N, C-alpha and C positions, 0 to 999 in steps of 0.2 A: 153395759156398765153405767152409761148415762141415765138409762131408765131406772136403774137401781138407786142411783143417787137421788133422782127426782122423787121416787117412791119414799125413800127414807126422809127426805126433806118435807114432803107433804104430810108426814105423820108428826110434825112438829108439836101440835097440841097434845098428842098422847105422850111424847117424850117429856113435855113440860110437867104434866100431871104426875107421871111416874117419878121424875126427879124430885118434885116437891114432896111427894109421899116419903121417898127414901131420906131426903134431907131432914124432914121433921121427925121421922121415926128413928133414924140412925144418924144423928148429927156428926158422929165421929168419922163417918164415911167421906166427909169433905174437909177433914182436918188438914189435908195436904195442900189445900188451896191457900193462896195469899192475895193480898190487895194488888200486888204487882202483876200477878197472873191475870187478874180480872181486867186491869187496864190494858194489858197486852192482848187479851181476847177481844176487848172492845175495839182496839186498834185494828185487829185482823178483820173484824166485821166491816169497818169503814174502808179498809184497803180493798176488800172484795167488792164493795159498792163502787169504789173508784175505778176498778178494772173494767166496769161496764160502761163507763162514761167517757166522753170526749170533750175537748174544749168547746166544740159547737153546742153541746148540750147546755153549757152555762151561758153561751151567747143568747140562747133562746129565752133566757129569763127576761130579756128586754122586749120580747115580742110574745109574751105569754098569752095564750088563748083564755077565754073566760073560765072554762072548767078548771084549768090549772091555777090561775090567779085566785079565783073564788074559793077553791078547795083549800089552798094554803092559808088564805085569810081566815076561813072558818076554823081551821085547825088551831091557830094561835089566838083566836077570839073566844071560841066556845070552851075549850078544855081548861085553860087557866081559870076562867070565871067559875066553871063547874067545880074545879078542885078547891078553890077558895070557899065557894058557897056551901059545898058538902061538909067541909071541915068546920065551918061556922055553925051550920044547922045541927050537926051531930055533936058539937062541942068536943071535938077530938082532942086527945092529949097533944101538947104543943109540938113535940118532935114528929109525931105521926101526921099531924096536920101539915107541917112543913114538908114532909116527904110526899104527901099527896099532892100538894101544890107544885112541888118541884117536878114530879113525873108528868103532871098535866101541862107543864110549860116546855117539855121536851119535844123535839121533832118526831116525825114518824119513824118507825123502825123497819128494818129489812123483813121482819116477820109479816108485815102488812103486804109486802109484795107476793109472798107465798099465798096468803089468804085471798088476795085479789085474783090470783090465778085460779084458785079452787072455786071462787065465787062466779067465775065467768065475767069478771069485771074487766076493766081496761088496764092491763099490766103495764103498758108503756106509760100511761098517765100515773099509775101508782108509783112506779120507779122514779118518774120525774118529780112528783110531789115529795117523795122521800128525799131525793137529792136536793131539791130547792129548799125544803123546810130545814134540812140539816145545815145548809149554808146560812140561811137566815138565823138559825138558832144560835150562831156565834154571838150575835148581839141580843136577840130577843129572849133567849132563855134566862140569861142573867138579869136582864132588865125586868121581865115579867115576874120573875121570882122575887126580886127586890120590891116591886110594886105590891105584890100580894102578901108577902110574909115579912116585909121589912119592919113592921111594927111588933112582930112576935120575937124575932131573933135578928141579930146583925147579919146582913148579907153583903159579902165582899164581891160585888159584881165583877170587878176587874180580875180578881183571882179566879172566879168561875170562867171568865172569858179566856184566861190563859190556859186553864185545864181543857176547855173545849177545843182550843186551837191545837193543843198537843195531841189529844186522843181522838179527835174527829177530823179536823180540817187537814192536818198534815198527812194522815194516812189516805184520805180521799184524794188529796192533791197528788200524792205519790202514785196511787193507782191510776189516776187519769193520765199522768205523764207516761207511765209504763204502757198504758193502752195506746197512747198516741205514737210512741216510738217502737213498740214491740207488740203490735196489734194481734198477730196470729198467736203468739205465746200467751198474751193476756186473755184471749178468747178461750184457749184451752184451759187455762187456770180458772177462769171465771165460771166454768161449768161446775167446779167444786165449791165455789164461794157460797152458794145458798146453804149447802150442807154444813160447811165450816161455820157459817153464821149461826145456824141452829145449835150446833155443838157448843159454841161459845156462849150463846144466850142461856142455854140450860145450865151451863157451868156457873155462870154468874148467879142465876136464880138459886141453884142448889147451895152455893157457898153462902149467900146472904141468909137464906132460910135456915140453914144449919147453924150459922154463927149466932143468929138471934132467935133460936127456937123457943127459948124460955119466954121472951117477951111476946112472941107471936101466939103462943098457946095462952098467954095471959090475956091478950087483947084480940083474939082471933075473931070474935063475933063482930066487933065494931070495925076491925080491919077489913074483913070480907065484905061487910055491908057497904062501907065507904067506897072501896075500890070497885065493887060491882055496880054501884050507882054511877060512879064516874064514867066507866066504860060503856055501860048500857045507854046512858044518856048521850054519850059521845056518838055512838053508832046511830042512835035514833035521831038526834038533832042534825047530825051530819047528813043523813039521808033526806030527812024532811026539808031542811033548808036548801039542799041542793035541788030538790024537785021544785021548791018554791021559786028558786032562781032560774027555773026552766032548763036545768041540765037534763040531758037524756038519761035513760035508765042505766046504761053501763057507767056513765060518768058519775051518776048519783050513788051507785053502789061503791064505786072507787073512793069517792069523797067520804062516804060513811065509814069505810074501812080505815082510811088514812086519819080521819078525825078520831075514831074510836081506839086506835092502836098507837101507842107511843113507844119511843126508844127507852124502854125501862132500864136497859143496861147502862145507858148514859146517865139516867137519873140516879141509879144506884151508885155509880162511880162519883158523881158530883156530891151526892149526899154524904158519902163516907169521907170525901176529901174536905168538904167545907161546912158540914153540919155535925151530925152524930151518926153512929152506927144504927141507932133506932130509926132515924129519918130515912135510912135506906130500905127499911122493911116494907113500907107501902109500895116501893118500886119493885121489889121482888114479887110481892103478891100480885101486883099489877101485871107483871110479865106472864104469870100463869093465867090470870083472869081474862086478859084480853085475847089470849090465844084460844081459850075455851069458847068465849063469846064469838070470836071471829070464825072459828070452825063451825059453830052452830049456824051463824049467818050464811057462811059459804054453803053449807049443806042445804039450807032452805032455798037459797038463790039458784043453786045448780038445778033445782027442780023447776025453776021458772026461767025459760029462755028469754033473754032480752029481745025486745022487738026491733031494736036498732043497734048499730055499732057506733063507736065513737071515733073511728079513724079520721073523720072529717074535723073533729074538735081539736086535734093537735096539729101544730105546725110542723109537718114532716114527721120523721121518726124521732121522737123525743129522746128515747133512751133505748139501749139494748135490752131486750127481754131476758130476764134471768132464767127463763124456763125454756 
C-alpha cells in the first residue's frame, strides 16, 4: 500500500496538468470548492509537514551547515527580485504583477520534497529547507511583499503575518507536538501526508484556475511567459550559485529545486485574502509550471548519478524523510 501511495505521489506533475486542463475546460467542475476549503487544505499540508518534524529540527536552525543556510538565503534573495524584475520588464497588469511577486516571496512547498526525491537530490536537506523557509516566511513573506509591491498597492504586512500564523505556523506546530508525544502514530499518519499534500495542492490549483478562467484565457500568453521565466530562472540561478558557493552536486540540485519551487498554495491564499482574486492567478499557474519544470529537471538529473552524497553536509539527521 505504501508503494502505491508513493507511486501516486510521484505522479504529482501529471495530476497538476490534468487538473489544470479540467479546470479551464470545465470550470463548473470546481463550483463546489470554497475559500474555506482552500485554507483548510493548506492547513492539512502544513500539519503533514509538522508530523515529520521534532523540536530538535528547529534547534538545528542555530547550527545550520553551509548548504542549508546558503540555500535558504538564496531562496529569499533570488526569487523576490526575479518576481519584481520580470513584472517590471514585461509591464504586467498591476494585479498579475502583485501575484507574481507574492508567490516569489513565499517559502518552499512540499512539492519540492517530492521532486528532490525523484531527482536523487538530498531529501533531508530539501525537507529542512522547506521547514526553515516556512518558519522564516512568517516575517519575510509580508516584509518582502511590502518592499517589492508596496508602491503599486497597499500591503498590510501585519494582516499577512496573522494569516500565515493561522494557516501555516499553527498547523506545523500542532504536527510537531503530535509527533513529539505520539511518535509512532504520527509516523504512520505521515506516510499518507505527501499524497494528501498533492491532493490539496491540485485542489487549490483547480479551484483558482476555474474561478478565474476568463481572465486566464484573456492573459494566458503573458501569464505563462512570466511564470515560466520566474521558475526557470529560479532553478538555473539556484543551481549555478550553489555550485559557485562550492556546494556539492546533491546539495546544488536540492538548492536549485527549493529556490525554483515555491509554496504556491500559500501565495494563492494570501492573494485572495489580502489583494484580489486576480492576484491569485499567477500563484495557480505557478503551481502547475514549477511542477512541470521540476519533473523535467528530476528526469534529467536521474540520468546523471551524483559523484558524491551530502550526508556530511548536514548536522545529524535534519528531518524525517517523507519517502
